[in-house]
C-alpha positions in Angstrom: 0.0 0.0 0.0 1.4 3.4 -0.9 0.9 6.6 1.0 -0.1 9.7 -0.9 1.2 13.3 -0.2 1.1 16.6 -1.9 4.8 16.9 -1.3 7.6 14.6 -0.3 11.0 16.0 0.8 14.3 14.2 0.9 16.5 15.8 3.6 15.9 17.7 6.7 18.7 20.2 6.7 18.4 24.0 6.4 16.9 23.5 2.9 14.7 20.4 3.1 13.4 21.1 6.6 12.4 24.7 5.7 10.5 23.7 2.5 8.6 21.0 4.3 7.6 23.3 7.1 6.5 26.2 4.9 4.4 23.9 2.6 2.8 22.1 5.5 1.9 25.4 7.2 0.2 26.4 4.0 -2.1 23.4 4.2 -0.2 20.8 2.0 0.1 17.2 3.1 3.8 16.8 3.5 6.2 13.9 4.3 9.9 14.2 4.9 12.6 11.6 5.3 16.3 11.6 6.4 18.8 8.8 6.8 21.5 10.7 8.5 19.9 12.5 11.5 17.3 15.3 11.4 18.8 18.7 11.0 21.3 18.1 8.3 25.0 18.7 7.9 25.3 22.3 9.2 24.0 21.8 12.8 25.0 18.2 13.3 28.4 17.7 11.6 29.3 21.0 10.0 29.1 24.7 10.7 27.7 24.7 14.2 29.9 22.1 15.9 32.9 23.4 14.0 32.3 26.9 15.3 32.2 25.7 18.9 35.7 24.3 18.4 36.9 27.4 16.4 35.7 29.8 19.1 37.7 27.9 21.7 40.8 27.9 19.5 40.4 31.6 18.9 40.2 32.3 22.6 43.6 30.5 23.0 45.0 32.4 20.1 44.0 35.7 21.6 45.9 34.9 24.8 48.9 33.7 22.9 49.0 36.7 20.6 48.5 39.2 23.4 51.1 37.6 25.8 53.4 40.3 26.8 50.8 43.0 26.1 49.1 42.7 29.4 48.3 39.0 29.4 50.3 36.1 30.8 50.5 32.8 29.0 48.6 29.7 30.1 45.3 29.3 28.2 44.9 25.8 26.8 42.1 23.6 25.4 40.8 20.8 27.4 39.7 18.6 24.5 37.3 16.2 26.2 35.6 19.1 28.1 35.3 21.0 24.8 33.7 18.0 23.1 31.2 17.7 26.0 30.4 21.4 25.6 30.0 21.0 21.8 27.5 18.1 22.3 25.2 20.4 24.3 24.6 22.1 21.0 24.5 19.1 18.7 22.8 16.3 20.6 19.4 18.0 21.1 19.1 19.0 17.5 17.7 15.9 15.8 14.8 15.7 18.3 14.1 19.4 18.2 14.1 19.5 14.4 11.8 16.5 14.1 9.4 17.8 16.8 9.2 21.2 15.0 8.3 19.4 11.8 5.6 17.4 13.5 4.1 20.5 15.0 3.9 22.0 11.6 1.9 18.9 10.5 4.7 17.1 8.6 4.9 13.3 8.5 8.4 12.4 9.6 10.1 9.3 8.2 13.5 7.8 8.8 15.5 6.0 6.1 17.2 6.4 2.8 14.9 7.4 -0.1 15.1 6.3 -3.7 12.9 7.2 -6.7 10.8 4.4 -8.2 8.9 6.7 -10.5 8.6 10.4 -11.5 7.3 11.4 -8.1 7.2 8.0 -6.3 9.7 7.2 -3.5 10.5 4.0 -1.7 11.8 4.6 1.9 12.9 1.5 3.8 10.1 -0.6 2.2 7.4 2.1 2.3 6.1 3.5 -0.9 5.2 7.2 -1.1 3.3 8.8 -4.0 3.6 12.6 -4.1 2.3 15.4 -6.3 5.8 17.0 -6.1 9.2 16.0 -4.7 12.0 18.2 -3.3 15.5 16.8 -3.2 17.6 18.5 -0.5 19.9 15.6 0.5 23.0 17.8 1.1 26.6 16.9 0.3 29.1 14.3 1.2 32.9 14.1 1.0 34.2 13.7 -2.6 35.4 10.2 -3.4 39.2 10.0 -3.6 40.5 7.2 -5.8 43.6 6.5 -3.8 45.3 3.3 -2.6 44.7 3.2 1.1 41.7 5.6 1.0 40.1 3.6 3.8 42.6 5.2 6.2 41.2 8.6 5.5 39.0 10.1 8.3 36.2 12.5 7.4 35.6 16.0 8.9 32.8 14.5 10.9 35.2 12.0 12.5 37.5 14.9 13.5 34.6 16.9 15.0 33.7 13.9 17.1 37.2 12.9 18.3 37.2 12.0 22.0 41.0 12.4 22.0 43.0 14.6 19.7 46.0 12.9 18.1 49.4 14.4 18.5 49.8 14.9 14.8 47.3 15.3 11.9 47.5 15.6 8.1 44.7 17.3 6.2 44.4 16.3 2.5 43.3 19.3 0.4 43.7 23.0 0.8 40.1 24.1 1.1 38.3 25.8 3.9 37.5 22.6 5.8 41.2 21.7 6.0 42.3 25.2 7.0 39.6 25.6 9.7 40.2 22.2 11.3 44.0 22.4 11.1 43.9 25.8 12.9 41.8 24.2 15.7 44.3 21.3 15.9 47.3 23.5 16.3 45.6 25.7 19.0 44.7 22.5 20.8 48.3 21.5 20.9 48.7 19.1 18.0 51.1 19.2 15.0 49.2 19.8 11.8 50.1 19.7 8.1 47.9 20.6 5.1 48.8 18.9 1.8 47.4 20.7 -1.3 47.8 19.3 -4.8 48.2 22.6 -6.7 50.2 25.8 -6.1 47.3 27.9 -4.8 45.2 26.8 -1.8 41.8 28.4 -0.9 41.4 29.1 -4.6 38.1 31.0 -4.3 39.7 33.7 -2.2 42.0 36.6 -3.0 45.5 35.3 -3.6 47.3 38.3 -1.9 45.2 37.8 1.3 45.7 34.0 1.1 49.4 34.7 1.0 49.2 36.7 4.2 47.1 33.9 5.8 49.8 31.4 4.9 52.3 33.6 6.8 50.0 33.5 9.8 49.8 29.7 9.5 53.6 29.4 9.4 53.9 31.7 12.4 51.5 29.6 14.5 53.2 26.3 13.5 50.8 25.1 10.8 52.7 23.7 7.8 51.0 24.2 4.4 52.6 22.2 1.6 51.6 23.1 -1.9 52.1 21.1 -5.1 51.8 18.0 -3.0 49.6 15.5 -4.9 48.7 12.6 -2.6 49.2 9.3 -4.3 48.7 6.7 -1.6 48.2 6.1 2.2 49.7 3.2 4.2 49.7 2.3 7.8 53.0 1.8 9.6 52.4 0.9 13.2 50.6 3.7 15.0 51.2 6.2 12.1 49.7 6.7 8.7 52.1 7.4 5.9 50.9 9.7 3.2 52.9 9.5 -0.1 52.9 12.4 -2.5 54.2 13.0 -6.0 53.7 10.8 -9.1 56.4 8.4 -7.9 55.8 8.9 -4.2 58.7 11.3 -3.9 58.0 12.5 -0.4 56.3 10.9 2.6 54.4 12.6 5.4 53.5 10.9 8.7 50.8 11.5 11.2 48.5 9.8 13.7 45.4 10.8 11.7 44.7 11.8 8.1 41.6 13.9 7.4 39.8 14.2 4.1 39.4 17.9 3.3 39.6 17.7 -0.5 36.1 18.8 -1.3 32.5 17.6 -1.2 30.0 16.4 -3.8 26.2 16.4 -4.0 24.8 13.4 -2.0 22.8 11.9 -4.9 24.1 8.3 -4.8 21.4 5.8 -4.2 18.5 8.2 -5.1 18.1 6.5 -8.5 17.4 9.8 -10.2 17.1 8.0 -13.6 13.9 6.3 -12.4 12.4 9.8 -12.0 13.9 11.2 -15.2 15.9 13.8 -13.2 18.9 15.1 -15.0 22.1 15.6 -13.0 25.8 16.2 -13.6 28.8 15.9 -11.3 27.9 19.4 -10.0 24.4 18.3 -9.0 20.8 18.2 -10.2 20.3 20.5 -13.2 17.6 23.1 -12.2 16.2 26.2 -13.8 16.0 29.6 -12.2 13.0 28.4 -10.1 15.0 25.4 -8.7 12.8 23.1 -10.7 14.4 20.1 -12.5 14.8 20.8 -16.2 13.8 17.3 -17.0 11.0 16.6 -14.5 8.8 19.5 -13.8 7.4 17.9 -10.7 10.7 17.7 -8.9 12.5 20.6 -7.3 15.8 20.8 -5.5 17.7 23.1 -3.2 20.9 23.3 -1.2 24.1 21.4 -1.9 22.5 19.0 -4.4 21.9 21.6 -7.2 24.2 22.6 -10.0 24.2 26.3 -9.3 24.8 28.7 -6.4 27.1 28.2 -3.4 27.2 25.3 -1.0 26.4 27.5 2.0 23.7 27.4 4.6 22.4 31.0 3.9 22.0 30.2 0.2 20.3 26.9 1.0 17.8 28.8 3.1 17.2 31.3 0.2 16.7 28.5 -2.3 14.4 26.7 0.1 12.2 29.8 0.5 12.1 30.1 -3.3 11.2 26.4 -3.7 8.3 26.6 -1.3 7.0 29.8 -2.9 7.1 28.2 -6.4 5.5 25.0 -5.2 2.7 26.8 -3.5 2.1 29.8 -5.9 3.7 28.7 -9.2 7.1 29.5 -10.6 7.7 33.2 -10.0 10.6 33.4 -7.5 14.3 32.8 -8.0 17.3 33.3 -5.8 19.9 35.9 -6.1 23.6 35.2 -5.8 24.7 38.8 -6.4 26.3 39.3 -3.0 26.8 36.1 -1.1 29.6 36.4 1.5 31.9 33.5 2.3 34.2 33.1 5.3 37.1 30.8 6.2 37.0 30.7 10.0 40.8 30.6 10.5 42.8 32.8 12.7 42.7 35.4 11.4 39.4 34.8 9.5 39.4 35.3 5.7 36.3 36.7 4.0 35.1 37.6 0.5 32.0 38.9 -1.3 31.3 39.9 -4.8 33.9 39.9 -7.7 37.5 39.0 -7.6 40.0 41.1 -9.6 40.3 38.4 -12.2 36.5 38.0 -12.6 36.0 41.8 -12.8 38.6 42.0 -15.6 36.9 39.1 -17.4 33.6 41.0 -17.3 35.3 44.1 -18.7 34.6 46.2 -15.6 36.6 49.4 -15.1 37.6 49.6 -11.4 40.1 50.8 -9.0 41.5 48.6 -6.2 42.0 49.8 -2.6 44.2 47.4 -0.9 46.7 47.3 2.0 48.2 45.2 4.7 46.8 46.4 8.1 48.9 44.6 10.7 50.1 48.0 11.9 46.5 49.3 12.5 45.8 49.8 16.2 42.7 47.6 16.0 44.9 44.6 15.1 47.9 45.6 17.1 45.8 45.5 20.2 45.0 41.8 19.4 48.6 40.9 18.4 47.5 40.0 14.8 50.4 40.8 12.4 49.0 39.3 9.1 45.9 41.2 8.2 44.7 43.2 5.2 41.9 44.2 2.8 41.2 44.6 -0.8 38.1 46.5 -2.2 37.1 46.8 -5.8 35.3 50.0 -6.7 33.8 50.6 -10.1 35.2 53.7 -11.7 32.1 55.2 -13.4 29.5 54.4 -10.7 31.6 54.4 -7.5 29.8 51.2 -6.5 31.5 48.3 -4.7 32.2 45.3 -7.0 33.9 43.1 -4.5 35.5 43.1 -1.0 38.1 40.8 0.5 39.1 40.9 4.1 41.6 39.2 6.4 41.7 39.9 10.1 39.7 39.7 13.3 36.1 40.9 12.7 36.2 40.1 8.9 33.3 37.7 9.2 31.1 40.6 10.4 32.5 43.5 8.3 32.0 41.5 5.1 28.3 41.6 5.7 28.4 45.4 5.4 30.0 45.1 2.0 27.5 42.4 1.0 24.7 44.9 1.9 26.4 47.6 -0.2 26.8 45.4 -3.2 23.2 44.0 -3.0 21.6 47.4 -2.9 24.0 49.3 -5.0 25.5 51.6 -2.4 28.5 53.6 -3.5 31.8 53.7 -1.8 31.1 57.3 -0.8 27.9 56.4 0.8 29.5 53.5 2.7 32.4 55.7 3.8 30.0 58.4 5.0 28.1 55.9 7.2 28.6 56.8 10.9 29.8 53.6 12.7 30.6 53.1 16.3 34.2 53.7 17.4 36.5 52.0 18.0 35.1 49.1 16.0 36.0 47.1 12.9 33.0 48.7 11.1 34.6 52.1 11.6 37.6 51.0 9.6 35.5 51.0 6.5 36.3 54.7 6.0 39.9 53.9 5.8 39.4 51.0 3.4 37.5 53.3 1.0 39.8 56.3 1.3 
């Protein structure tokens, strides 16, 4: 016997859970299923638990960097205690999310879903027939075809460590590796990042990444570029990571963490049975987040072939999906000014266009950029390697892009995002009266 619903949703993260809730509150009969804990990656094994660890690491960094400027050394991370604190945020989440969905009138299922027709799903032996389906299954670590890949731990394994190893290697030079490596070093471990090409954190400004690498070196974090991992082997208590086409150099650590990217979690959904087109980037959708090959299927979050794999954009896409399901296709998302942050120490942030992209688009612009380690606001914190880069369009005075490195960058970047989204000029932004002394006040100096 099949169960019939107006809408079936695969995934309960920031995208899937929101679509289900909004549609149920509007009177639709909705069912949702998840095979990996209600709440999704961000609150369970991503942004939220990571930030608990990052904040503790940053507190230690503040003491270390300000030692001799009024503080005495001695701050340290108690890893088991920090993990217990982290679990106070994570452990209640699945129950809270499921209960909130039930209160909204959503039928909650547990198990892996797969399509058995254009809008029919099988979930652990149960058949669901739906008027429409939303796929919001999130992302998973990219598959690395390496000998010994079974020795790789995932970022979730790191976040749940009961005891931190004395040494760790992070494979891949993206934001996951940098953030978790910074936590490791501040917690007293030795950490190394191995990146296969010459430029890590490729989506961020190369000059500011260069400054961040200096900060990494100063804190004892080794970043090795042009280090293509070719194999992993266990030797006693250590894992040996071989790099180079012929295994030219070996690196050893107690734990090796996969930080080399993520992919849409589409395996096992049997999209072909539903006639849903997908590529390696994700489900191919139109501007309304509707499948281009099956008009009764929508998708949002990390599983789609557009946008950014970020929680705020997943929420935006979910809101658009719900609107279009309920009222017809009329709402699309906007990616004009989506900020992104690497929560290292110091944090690295960006929004809008890079210099290369602005040139490719034929924009005429001037660049305001400087290292700011000698600014009082950073000297007070003992941060030497900081800076900014702002792209300002010549004929309109509007902000095209902003790139920041330094304490407070994760907040100041939002002001630049606001300016880009609503077309504020550099002059208007500079004339805004901000509190003093604050990071926001430094806008006037960045735009001079």
